[in-house]
N, C-alpha and C positions, 0 to 999 in steps of 0.2 A: 231666335232658336231657343227652344226649351230642352233642357237636358235632365235626365233622371237615371238613377242606377237601378237596374232590375233586381228585385228581391230574390228571384229564383236563380238557379245556377245555369244561366243561358250560355251555351257553348256555340262556337262557330267551327264548321268543318267544310271540306270540299265534297263534291259529289262522289269522288273516289275514296273518301274516308280519311283524308289527312286532317287531323285536328289542328285548328289554327289558334285556338285559345278561348278564353272566357270573355263574354261581352260584359264590359264594366260600365258602359254608359250608352244610352240610346238618345239620339237627338231627334226632336220632332219640330217640324215647321209649324209655328204657332198660327199662321194664317190659314193653312190647309188642314192641319191636324194629322198630317201624314209623317211617317218615319222617313228621315232623310239619311242618317248615318248610324252605324254601330261602331263604337270605340272598343277595340278588342285588345286585351292584354295577352301577348304570346306566352308570357311566363315560362320562357325557355322551351316551349313546345317545339318550335321550329328553330334549329340552330342559326339560320341566317337572320332571324328576327329576335335573337336572344334578348330578353328583358326589354322588349320594345312594345309600345302601344301603336296600333295602326287603325286606320279607318276602313270599314267596309261600307260602301254606299248601298242604298236600297236596290239600285239597278243591278248590283252584282249578286243579289240574293235570288236563288232559283226555287227555294222551298223553305218552309219553317215547320219542322216536325217536333212536337213535344217541346223539349228544352234545347233544341238545336236549330240554328239557322244554317242552311246549306248554301254554299256559294259555288259558282262555276269554277271548274278546275283552272281555267286560264287566269284566274285571280292570283294564284300563287306561282305560276310559271315564271312570271317576271315580277318578282316581289317588289322591286323598286318602281317599276313603271305602272303597275296596276294596283298596288296597295300603297296608299299615301301614308307616310310616317306622320304621326300626329304629335303635336307639342302637348305637354301636360295640360290638362283641362282643370279649370277651377271647380271645386266641389259644387254640386247642384244645390239650389236653395232647398231648405227643409220646409215642410208644410207650415210650421209655425212662423217662418220668415215671410211667407206669402201673404199673411193677413195684415 
């Protein structure tokens, strides 16, 4: 799995407009080149997820508009069941480290 931090301010929200937080890491399957997961920092946006990082899987994304990924509303109805709490991730490799 390859991880990188998006340079833009990519946000995550539901179809009905609930802001979930900022995407801090994107995980890509190296064998397929496809996005697998988005690690989102709630940054106290949702009280139930205060100061938590959680994972949104690609299958939960219904649209990507400008600087926002939009997820199905069911993703936040059951915050524990549908959004997996993620352990802290190690920082991604810098370009200079890859050579």
